[in-house]
N, C-alpha and C positions, 0 to 999 in steps of 0.2 A: 413852709409851705400856706397857702390860704385854703380854706373851707372852700367847697363847690358851691358857684353861685346858683341859688335856689330860686330867683324871680321866673316867672311864668314868662314863657313865650312859645309859640305856635313851631318853631323848629329848632333843632341843636345841629351845631356842625358834625356834617359828616351824614345829616336826614336826606335820603332821596325825596326828591318833590317835582308835580308836575305841574305846569301852569295852566289855570281857568280864565274863564270868563265870571262877568258878573251876572245878579237875575235879569239884567236887560241886555246878556251879548254883548259886552264890550270890556275891554280891557285896555290898561295903559301899555299892556307886553302879548298884543294881540296876533303881533308876529309871531311867538312862542306859542301860543296855543296848544295845546297837548305835548309841547317838548319834555322832555324828561332833564331835571338838572341835580347837582347836587351841592349841597350848603357847606360852601369851606370857611364862615366864620359869621359869627353872631356878634356885632357891638349892641351894648345898651346906651344909649346916650340919653342926656336930662333934657328936659323940654320946660319953658319959662310957664308955660300955659296948662300942664298937669303935672300931679305929682308923680305918677309913675313915669319910668323912662321908655323909650319908644325903642324897638330893636329894630336895627339897621342889619339887615341882610345881605349877604355876599354868596351870591350862586352861579356857580359855571353850567351853562344851559350846554345841552347836548350838542346843541350850533356851533359851539364854541366862543360866545360871547359871556362875556362877564355882567353880572344883572345886580342891582339892589333895590327888590320889587319889596312895596309893602305886604303882610301878612295874608290879606284878602287876594292877593293874586297867585296865590300857587295853592297847593296842599299838599300834606305830607303821604306820602304813598309807604 
């Protein structure tokens, strides 16, 4: 058994989230603005241009779609 992963990320598996707009009122997920979702998985992927990994979220939206947003597209509720 491995110890739990302690790397920082915005949300963890099982968290409830709500999709939001940025400070300019824009979002790649504009059609899901205000929708609730549940984080189904979080995968930490290494990046060539940064030392820290990028968290890739799999979120099931209340409208039934499976989305993979960046952390700035949602807030944890």
